[in-house]
DRENMILO-458836 format. One record per atom (N, C-alpha, C, O): residue in three letters; x, y, z; atom name. Coordinates in Angstrom, 3 decimals. Layout:
# DRENMILO-458836
+--------+----------+----------+----------+-------+
| residu |       xx |       yy |       zz | atome |
+--------+----------+----------+----------+-------+
|    ALA |        X |        Y |        Z |    CA |
...
+--------+----------+----------+----------+-------+
//
This chain:
# DRENMILO-458836
+--------+----------+----------+----------+-------+
| residu |       xx |       yy |       zz | atome |
+--------+----------+----------+----------+-------+
|    MET |   72.111 | -117.918 |  -66.629 |     N |
|    MET |   71.823 | -118.367 |  -65.014 |    CA |
|    MET |   72.859 | -118.193 |  -64.180 |     C |
|    MET |   73.894 | -118.632 |  -64.681 |     O |
|    ALA |   72.988 | -117.781 |  -63.227 |     N |
|    ALA |   74.183 | -117.713 |  -62.597 |    CA |
|    ALA |   74.738 | -119.012 |  -61.528 |     C |
|    ALA |   74.022 | -119.491 |  -60.649 |     O |
|    ASP |   76.196 | -119.466 |  -61.821 |     N |
|    ASP |   76.353 | -120.543 |  -61.128 |    CA |
|    ASP |   76.610 | -120.180 |  -59.653 |     C |
|    ASP |   77.279 | -119.186 |  -59.373 |     O |
|    ILE |   76.080 | -120.982 |  -58.705 |     N |
|    ILE |   75.941 | -121.010 |  -57.365 |    CA |
|    ILE |   76.728 | -122.091 |  -56.307 |     C |
|    ILE |   76.192 | -123.119 |  -55.893 |     O |
|    ASP |   77.595 | -121.816 |  -56.085 |     N |
|    ASP |   78.511 | -122.760 |  -55.158 |    CA |
|    ASP |   77.924 | -123.097 |  -53.818 |     C |
|    ASP |   78.335 | -122.439 |  -52.861 |     O |
|    PHE |   76.886 | -124.170 |  -53.581 |     N |
|    PHE |   76.338 | -124.294 |  -52.550 |    CA |
|    PHE |   77.373 | -124.580 |  -51.512 |     C |
|    PHE |   77.300 | -123.925 |  -50.472 |     O |
|    ASP |   78.235 | -125.379 |  -51.628 |     N |
|    ASP |   79.175 | -125.807 |  -50.770 |    CA |
|    ASP |   80.111 | -124.789 |  -49.917 |     C |
|    ASP |   80.899 | -125.146 |  -49.041 |     O |
|    THR |   79.855 | -123.330 |  -50.377 |     N |
|    THR |   80.725 | -122.467 |  -49.720 |    CA |
|    THR |   79.686 | -121.460 |  -49.228 |     C |
|    THR |   80.101 | -120.352 |  -48.887 |     O |
|    MET |   78.474 | -121.707 |  -49.161 |     N |
|    MET |   77.279 | -121.379 |  -48.706 |    CA |
|    MET |   76.848 | -121.650 |  -47.071 |     C |
|    MET |   76.710 | -122.806 |  -46.671 |     O |
|    THR |   76.662 | -120.551 |  -46.223 |     N |
|    THR |   76.378 | -120.982 |  -44.954 |    CA |
|    THR |   74.981 | -121.491 |  -44.912 |     C |
|    THR |   74.130 | -121.217 |  -45.757 |     O |
|    ARG |   74.791 | -122.298 |  -43.808 |     N |
|    ARG |   73.403 | -123.073 |  -43.571 |    CA |
|    ARG |   72.156 | -121.911 |  -43.392 |     C |
|    ARG |   70.979 | -122.252 |  -43.508 |     O |
|    ALA |   72.551 | -120.507 |  -43.096 |     N |
|    ALA |   71.626 | -119.702 |  -43.204 |    CA |
|    ALA |   71.219 | -118.989 |  -44.254 |     C |
|    ALA |   70.051 | -118.600 |  -44.256 |     O |
|    GLU |   72.224 | -118.619 |  -45.533 |     N |
|    GLU |   72.387 | -118.531 |  -46.452 |    CA |
|    GLU |   71.529 | -119.446 |  -47.196 |     C |
|    GLU |   70.610 | -119.009 |  -47.889 |     O |
|    LEU |   71.776 | -120.677 |  -47.091 |     N |
|    LEU |   71.094 | -121.830 |  -47.936 |    CA |
|    LEU |   69.507 | -121.741 |  -47.508 |     C |
|    LEU |   68.704 | -122.119 |  -48.361 |     O |
|    THR |   69.032 | -121.304 |  -46.340 |     N |
|    THR |   67.975 | -121.654 |  -45.569 |    CA |
|    THR |   66.969 | -120.375 |  -46.441 |     C |
|    THR |   65.895 | -120.495 |  -47.032 |     O |
|    GLU |   67.740 | -119.312 |  -46.240 |     N |
|    GLU |   67.393 | -117.776 |  -47.074 |    CA |
|    GLU |   66.890 | -118.459 |  -48.773 |     C |
|    GLU |   65.722 | -118.437 |  -49.160 |     O |
|    LEU |   67.774 | -118.890 |  -49.397 |     N |
|    LEU |   67.943 | -119.231 |  -50.841 |    CA |
|    LEU |   66.542 | -120.153 |  -50.932 |     C |
|    LEU |   65.716 | -119.839 |  -51.790 |     O |
|    ARG |   66.341 | -121.012 |  -50.261 |     N |
|    ARG |   65.398 | -122.078 |  -49.791 |    CA |
|    ARG |   64.038 | -121.201 |  -50.172 |     C |
|    ARG |   63.332 | -121.412 |  -51.158 |     O |
|    GLY |   63.829 | -120.168 |  -49.168 |     N |
|    GLY |   62.601 | -119.616 |  -49.097 |    CA |
|    GLY |   62.315 | -118.484 |  -50.286 |     C |
|    GLY |   61.240 | -118.068 |  -50.719 |     O |
|    GLN |   63.511 | -118.185 |  -50.605 |     N |
|    GLN |   63.333 | -117.494 |  -51.946 |    CA |
|    GLN |   62.897 | -118.321 |  -53.179 |     C |
|    GLN |   62.172 | -117.836 |  -54.048 |     O |
|    LEU |   63.324 | -119.475 |  -53.218 |     N |
|    LEU |   63.079 | -120.439 |  -54.418 |    CA |
|    LEU |   61.346 | -121.099 |  -54.202 |     C |
|    LEU |   60.597 | -121.448 |  -55.114 |     O |
|    ASP |   61.108 | -121.114 |  -52.995 |     N |
|    ASP |   59.586 | -121.573 |  -52.564 |    CA |
|    ASP |   58.696 | -120.329 |  -53.197 |     C |
|    ASP |   57.798 | -120.620 |  -53.987 |     O |
|    LYS |   58.937 | -118.968 |  -52.860 |     N |
|    LYS |   58.369 | -118.120 |  -53.249 |    CA |
|    LYS |   58.250 | -118.075 |  -54.811 |     C |
|    LYS |   57.147 | -117.910 |  -55.334 |     O |
|    ALA |   59.530 | -118.240 |  -55.643 |     N |
|    ALA |   59.666 | -118.254 |  -57.131 |    CA |
|    ALA |   58.632 | -118.929 |  -57.671 |     C |
|    ALA |   57.812 | -118.560 |  -58.512 |     O |
|    ILE |   58.774 | -120.146 |  -56.999 |     N |
|    ILE |   58.119 | -121.531 |  -57.745 |    CA |
|    ILE |   56.690 | -121.555 |  -57.142 |     C |
|    ILE |   56.065 | -122.507 |  -57.610 |     O |
|    THR |   56.195 | -121.056 |  -56.537 |     N |
|    THR |   54.521 | -120.497 |  -56.230 |    CA |
|    THR |   54.396 | -119.615 |  -57.168 |     C |
|    THR |   53.626 | -119.906 |  -58.084 |     O |
|    ALA |   55.051 | -118.402 |  -57.209 |     N |
|    ALA |   55.184 | -117.480 |  -58.181 |    CA |
|    ALA |   54.411 | -118.091 |  -59.655 |     C |
|    ALA |   53.272 | -117.961 |  -60.102 |     O |
|    ALA |   55.694 | -118.840 |  -60.162 |     N |
|    ALA |   55.618 | -119.393 |  -61.262 |    CA |
|    ALA |   54.579 | -120.348 |  -61.431 |     C |
|    ALA |   54.345 | -120.539 |  -62.624 |     O |
|    GLY |   53.888 | -121.001 |  -60.669 |     N |
|    GLY |   52.853 | -121.774 |  -60.644 |    CA |
|    GLY |   51.594 | -121.151 |  -60.902 |     C |
|    GLY |   50.661 | -121.655 |  -61.527 |     O |
|    ASP |   51.641 | -119.847 |  -60.295 |     N |
|    ASP |   50.663 | -119.157 |  -60.414 |    CA |
|    ASP |   50.148 | -118.552 |  -61.726 |     C |
|    ASP |   49.002 | -118.550 |  -62.174 |     O |
|    ARG |   51.486 | -117.946 |  -62.323 |     N |
|    ARG |   51.532 | -117.559 |  -63.394 |    CA |
|    ARG |   50.922 | -118.557 |  -64.854 |     C |
|    ARG |   50.254 | -118.238 |  -65.838 |     O |
|    ASP |   51.507 | -119.812 |  -64.418 |     N |
|    ASP |   51.009 | -120.939 |  -65.479 |    CA |
|    ASP |   49.584 | -120.962 |  -65.352 |     C |
|    ASP |   48.861 | -120.801 |  -66.335 |     O |
|    ARG |   48.988 | -121.216 |  -63.813 |     N |
|    ARG |   47.546 | -121.472 |  -63.814 |    CA |
|    ARG |   46.686 | -120.171 |  -64.231 |     C |
|    ARG |   45.496 | -120.383 |  -64.464 |     O |
|    ARG |   47.117 | -118.968 |  -64.339 |     N |
|    ARG |   46.605 | -117.817 |  -64.873 |    CA |
|    ARG |   46.518 | -117.841 |  -66.642 |     C |
|    ARG |   45.606 | -117.446 |  -67.368 |     O |
|    ALA |   47.823 | -118.456 |  -66.993 |     N |
|    ALA |   47.828 | -118.280 |  -68.691 |    CA |
|    ALA |   47.199 | -119.760 |  -68.838 |     C |
|    ALA |   46.436 | -119.672 |  -69.800 |     O |
|    ALA |   47.157 | -121.159 |  -68.307 |     N |
|    ALA |   46.241 | -122.070 |  -68.856 |    CA |
|    ALA |   44.697 | -121.369 |  -68.868 |     C |
|    ALA |   43.979 | -121.523 |  -69.856 |     O |
|    LEU |   44.245 | -120.594 |  -67.704 |     N |
|    LEU |   42.914 | -120.279 |  -67.672 |    CA |
|    LEU |   42.728 | -119.212 |  -68.754 |     C |
|    LEU |   41.642 | -119.283 |  -69.330 |     O |
|    ALA |   43.343 | -118.486 |  -69.050 |     N |
|    ALA |   43.465 | -117.554 |  -70.107 |    CA |
|    ALA |   43.170 | -118.093 |  -71.184 |     C |
|    ALA |   42.248 | -117.612 |  -71.843 |     O |
|    ALA |   43.959 | -119.370 |  -71.701 |     N |
|    ALA |   43.689 | -119.901 |  -72.901 |    CA |
|    ALA |   42.771 | -120.703 |  -73.005 |     C |
|    ALA |   42.378 | -120.861 |  -74.161 |     O |
|    ALA |   41.980 | -121.614 |  -71.787 |     N |
|    ALA |   40.785 | -122.233 |  -71.697 |    CA |
|    ALA |   39.732 | -121.260 |  -71.896 |     C |
|    ALA |   38.673 | -121.475 |  -72.487 |     O |
|    GLU |   40.117 | -120.116 |  -71.331 |     N |
|    GLU |   38.692 | -119.050 |  -71.601 |    CA |
|    GLU |   38.838 | -118.698 |  -73.030 |     C |
|    GLU |   37.823 | -118.226 |  -73.541 |     O |
|    SER |   39.713 | -118.803 |  -73.669 |     N |
|    SER |   40.002 | -118.106 |  -75.156 |    CA |
|    SER |   39.153 | -119.298 |  -76.063 |     C |
|    SER |   38.359 | -118.984 |  -76.949 |     O |
|    ALA |   39.418 | -120.521 |  -75.739 |     N |
|    ALA |   39.106 | -121.480 |  -76.679 |    CA |
|    ALA |   37.582 | -121.770 |  -76.640 |     C |
|    ALA |   37.003 | -122.072 |  -77.683 |     O |
|    VAL |   36.693 | -121.657 |  -75.056 |     N |
|    VAL |   35.703 | -121.683 |  -75.102 |    CA |
|    VAL |   34.813 | -120.497 |  -75.693 |     C |
|    VAL |   33.663 | -120.744 |  -76.055 |     O |
|    ARG |   35.231 | -119.481 |  -75.771 |     N |
|    ARG |   34.608 | -118.117 |  -76.116 |    CA |
|    ARG |   34.854 | -118.330 |  -77.702 |     C |
|    ARG |   34.071 | -117.663 |  -78.378 |     O |
|    GLN |   35.626 | -118.990 |  -78.327 |     N |
|    GLN |   35.824 | -119.131 |  -79.476 |    CA |
|    GLN |   34.399 | -120.212 |  -80.259 |     C |
|    GLN |   33.971 | -120.234 |  -81.413 |     O |
|    HIS |   34.031 | -120.930 |  -79.132 |     N |
|    HIS |   32.733 | -121.917 |  -79.297 |    CA |
|    HIS |   31.303 | -121.358 |  -79.211 |     C |
|    HIS |   30.275 | -121.949 |  -79.542 |     O |
|    GLY |   31.452 | -119.697 |  -78.540 |     N |
|    GLY |   30.361 | -119.308 |  -78.170 |    CA |
|    GLY |   29.896 | -119.408 |  -76.431 |     C |
|    GLY |   28.829 | -118.904 |  -76.080 |     O |
|    PHE |   30.546 | -119.903 |  -75.710 |     N |
|    PHE |   30.314 | -120.195 |  -74.518 |    CA |
|    PHE |   31.046 | -119.392 |  -73.580 |     C |
|    PHE |   31.816 | -118.552 |  -74.046 |     O |
|    SER |   30.911 | -119.535 |  -72.061 |     N |
|    SER |   31.632 | -118.993 |  -71.210 |    CA |
|    SER |   32.376 | -120.078 |  -70.443 |     C |
|    SER |   31.791 | -121.158 |  -70.365 |     O |
|    LEU |   33.415 | -119.983 |  -69.940 |     N |
|    LEU |   33.929 | -120.940 |  -69.039 |    CA |
|    LEU |   33.031 | -121.327 |  -67.851 |     C |
|    LEU |   32.754 | -122.488 |  -67.550 |     O |
|    ALA |   32.578 | -120.142 |  -67.164 |     N |
|    ALA |   32.284 | -120.114 |  -65.846 |    CA |
|    ALA |   30.965 | -120.789 |  -66.220 |     C |
|    ALA |   30.757 | -121.774 |  -65.511 |     O |
|    ASP |   29.811 | -120.495 |  -67.320 |     N |
|    ASP |   28.826 | -121.269 |  -67.456 |    CA |
|    ASP |   29.227 | -123.132 |  -67.446 |     C |
|    ASP |   28.729 | -123.955 |  -66.678 |     O |
|    LEU |   29.967 | -123.329 |  -68.235 |     N |
|    LEU |   30.554 | -124.721 |  -68.453 |    CA |
|    LEU |   30.659 | -125.215 |  -67.315 |     C |
|    LEU |   30.134 | -126.309 |  -67.108 |     O |
|    MET |   31.408 | -124.499 |  -66.213 |     N |
|    MET |   32.033 | -125.289 |  -64.974 |    CA |
|    MET |   30.740 | -125.482 |  -64.082 |     C |
|    MET |   30.551 | -126.372 |  -63.253 |     O |
|    SER |   29.960 | -124.528 |  -64.409 |     N |
|    SER |   28.648 | -124.709 |  -63.428 |    CA |
|    SER |   28.095 | -125.919 |  -63.853 |     C |
|    SER |   27.938 | -126.992 |  -63.271 |     O |
|    GLN |   27.792 | -125.479 |  -65.150 |     N |
|    GLN |   27.049 | -127.014 |  -65.750 |    CA |
|    GLN |   27.596 | -128.394 |  -65.082 |     C |
|    GLN |   26.925 | -129.174 |  -64.407 |     O |
|    ILE |   28.858 | -128.504 |  -65.397 |     N |
|    ILE |   29.677 | -129.655 |  -64.672 |    CA |
|    ILE |   29.304 | -129.683 |  -63.314 |     C |
|    ILE |   28.984 | -130.763 |  -62.819 |     O |
|    ALA |   29.297 | -128.591 |  -62.600 |     N |
|    ALA |   29.242 | -128.754 |  -60.948 |    CA |
|    ALA |   28.105 | -129.023 |  -60.573 |     C |
|    ALA |   27.899 | -129.557 |  -59.482 |     O |
|    GLY |   27.272 | -128.740 |  -61.310 |     N |
|    GLY |   25.563 | -128.573 |  -60.951 |    CA |
|    GLY |   24.983 | -129.855 |  -61.743 |     C |
|    GLY |   23.774 | -129.900 |  -61.973 |     O |
|    GLY |   25.870 | -130.938 |  -62.178 |     N |
|    GLY |   25.561 | -132.139 |  -62.468 |    CA |
|    GLY |   24.469 | -132.063 |  -64.016 |     C |
|    GLY |   23.785 | -133.032 |  -64.347 |     O |
|    GLU |   24.488 | -130.927 |  -64.702 |     N |
|    GLU |   23.608 | -130.904 |  -65.868 |    CA |
|    GLU |   24.462 | -131.478 |  -66.894 |     C |
|    GLU |   23.926 | -132.275 |  -67.663 |     O |
|    LEU |   26.024 | -131.146 |  -67.082 |     N |
|    LEU |   26.906 | -132.192 |  -68.056 |    CA |
|    LEU |   27.677 | -132.996 |  -67.249 |     C |
|    LEU |   28.150 | -132.735 |  -66.143 |     O |
|    GLU |   27.766 | -134.115 |  -67.981 |     N |
|    GLU |   28.605 | -135.426 |  -66.895 |    CA |
|    GLU |   29.833 | -135.486 |  -67.947 |     C |
|    GLU |   29.728 | -135.497 |  -69.174 |     O |
|    PHE |   31.078 | -135.522 |  -67.143 |     N |
|    PHE |   32.733 | -135.509 |  -67.746 |    CA |
|    PHE |   32.831 | -136.798 |  -66.994 |     C |
|    PHE |   32.723 | -136.972 |  -65.780 |     O |
|    ARG |   33.085 | -137.784 |  -68.065 |     N |
|    ARG |   33.411 | -139.123 |  -68.015 |    CA |
|    ARG |   35.055 | -139.360 |  -68.513 |     C |
|    ARG |   35.560 | -139.052 |  -69.593 |     O |
|    GLY |   35.665 | -139.993 |  -67.369 |     N |
|    GLY |   37.192 | -140.084 |  -67.587 |    CA |
|    GLY |   37.426 | -141.061 |  -68.691 |     C |
|    GLY |   36.924 | -140.800 |  -69.785 |     O |
|    LEU |   38.209 | -142.288 |  -68.526 |     N |
|    LEU |   38.762 | -143.398 |  -69.198 |    CA |
|    LEU |   37.191 | -144.261 |  -69.426 |     C |
|    LEU |   36.268 | -144.453 |  -68.634 |     O |
|    ILE |   37.379 | -144.663 |  -70.885 |     N |
|    ILE |   36.177 | -145.502 |  -71.135 |    CA |
|    ILE |   36.804 | -147.266 |  -71.191 |     C |
|    ILE |   37.798 | -147.638 |  -71.816 |     O |
|    LYS |   35.934 | -148.089 |  -70.390 |     N |
|    LYS |   36.358 | -149.219 |  -70.449 |    CA |
|    LYS |   35.908 | -150.134 |  -71.450 |     C |
|    LYS |   34.726 | -150.379 |  -71.688 |     O |
|    LEU |   37.177 | -150.770 |  -72.189 |     N |
|    LEU |   36.678 | -151.403 |  -73.395 |    CA |
|    LEU |   35.429 | -152.820 |  -72.915 |     C |
|    LEU |   35.503 | -153.260 |  -71.768 |     O |
|    PRO |   34.568 | -153.294 |  -73.710 |     N |
|    PRO |   33.645 | -154.270 |  -73.355 |    CA |
|    PRO |   34.502 | -155.582 |  -73.671 |     C |
|    PRO |   34.110 | -156.497 |  -72.947 |     O |
|    ARG |   35.481 | -155.950 |  -74.465 |     N |
|    ARG |   35.915 | -157.095 |  -74.923 |    CA |
|    ARG |   36.715 | -157.348 |  -73.723 |     C |
|    ARG |   36.801 | -158.506 |  -73.314 |     O |
|    ASN |   37.494 | -156.097 |  -72.925 |     N |
|    ASN |   38.731 | -156.661 |  -72.013 |    CA |
|    ASN |   38.270 | -155.660 |  -70.898 |     C |
|    ASN |   38.416 | -154.488 |  -71.244 |     O |
|    CYS |   37.783 | -155.826 |  -69.722 |     N |
|    CYS |   37.254 | -154.879 |  -68.676 |    CA |
|    CYS |   38.681 | -154.401 |  -68.199 |     C |
|    CYS |   38.824 | -153.290 |  -67.690 |     O |
|    LEU |   39.733 | -155.276 |  -68.381 |     N |
|    LEU |   40.861 | -154.819 |  -67.451 |    CA |
|    LEU |   41.874 | -153.650 |  -68.430 |     C |
|    LEU |   42.921 | -153.189 |  -67.975 |     O |
|    SER |   41.449 | -153.370 |  -69.530 |     N |
|    SER |   42.175 | -152.418 |  -70.051 |    CA |
|    SER |   41.445 | -151.185 |  -70.381 |     C |
|    SER |   40.227 | -151.358 |  -70.413 |     O |
|    SER |   41.771 | -150.203 |  -70.589 |     N |
|    SER |   41.029 | -148.880 |  -70.948 |    CA |
|    SER |   41.566 | -148.093 |  -71.909 |     C |
|    SER |   42.755 | -147.918 |  -72.173 |     O |
|    ARG |   40.436 | -147.553 |  -72.497 |     N |
|    ARG |   40.668 | -146.595 |  -73.705 |    CA |
|    ARG |   42.097 | -146.335 |  -74.058 |     C |
|    ARG |   42.511 | -146.478 |  -75.208 |     O |
|    ARG |   42.952 | -145.899 |  -72.921 |     N |
|    ARG |   44.165 | -145.341 |  -73.155 |    CA |
|    ARG |   45.334 | -146.695 |  -73.449 |     C |
|    ARG |   46.479 | -146.690 |  -73.901 |     O |
|    GLY |   44.441 | -147.791 |  -72.959 |     N |
|    GLY |   45.663 | -149.037 |  -73.194 |    CA |
|    GLY |   46.412 | -149.544 |  -71.654 |     C |
|    GLY |   47.189 | -150.466 |  -71.405 |     O |
|    ASP |   45.877 | -148.643 |  -70.916 |     N |
|    ASP |   46.452 | -148.852 |  -69.616 |    CA |
|    ASP |   46.047 | -150.344 |  -68.969 |     C |
|    ASP |   44.835 | -150.522 |  -69.087 |     O |
|    ALA |   46.561 | -151.187 |  -68.478 |     N |
|    ALA |   46.211 | -152.526 |  -68.267 |    CA |
|    ALA |   45.857 | -152.789 |  -66.723 |     C |
|    ALA |   46.857 | -152.711 |  -66.008 |     O |
|    ARG |   44.974 | -153.006 |  -66.219 |     N |
|    ARG |   44.681 | -153.067 |  -64.932 |    CA |
|    ARG |   44.671 | -154.470 |  -64.463 |     C |
|    ARG |   43.749 | -155.247 |  -64.712 |     O |
|    ALA |   46.007 | -154.848 |  -63.593 |     N |
|    ALA |   45.612 | -156.241 |  -63.196 |    CA |
|    ALA |   45.218 | -156.031 |  -61.665 |     C |
|    ALA |   45.644 | -155.246 |  -60.817 |     O |
|    HIS |   44.133 | -157.142 |  -61.625 |     N |
|    HIS |   43.248 | -156.939 |  -60.275 |    CA |
|    HIS |   43.617 | -158.443 |  -59.658 |     C |
|    HIS |   43.231 | -159.431 |  -60.282 |     O |
|    PRO |   44.461 | -158.618 |  -58.273 |     N |
|    PRO |   44.576 | -159.877 |  -58.175 |    CA |
|    PRO |   43.461 | -160.524 |  -57.653 |     C |
|    PRO |   42.527 | -160.050 |  -57.007 |     O |
|    ARG |   43.679 | -161.697 |  -58.020 |     N |
|    ARG |   42.585 | -162.695 |  -57.392 |    CA |
|    ARG |   42.893 | -163.813 |  -56.606 |     C |
|    ARG |   41.990 | -164.525 |  -56.166 |     O |
+--------+----------+----------+----------+-------+
//
């Protein structure tokens, strides 16, 4: 990676660099999303399903996705162990 001396750059050069960085960050995010989607589709396909069918079932209410489950002994903690302090 090239060393960039920001102290010697003009404001216009820095602004141009910011624009290039924003585009590069967006492109990297898009690549990561596509890779994650491909990995998810591959994993679902290995189990004989399609990702689109599963997602439509979740969106349609046929399947229910639940997040954290509260423990019955202590309703202030979740299965992850996060304590939730509620002011009283």
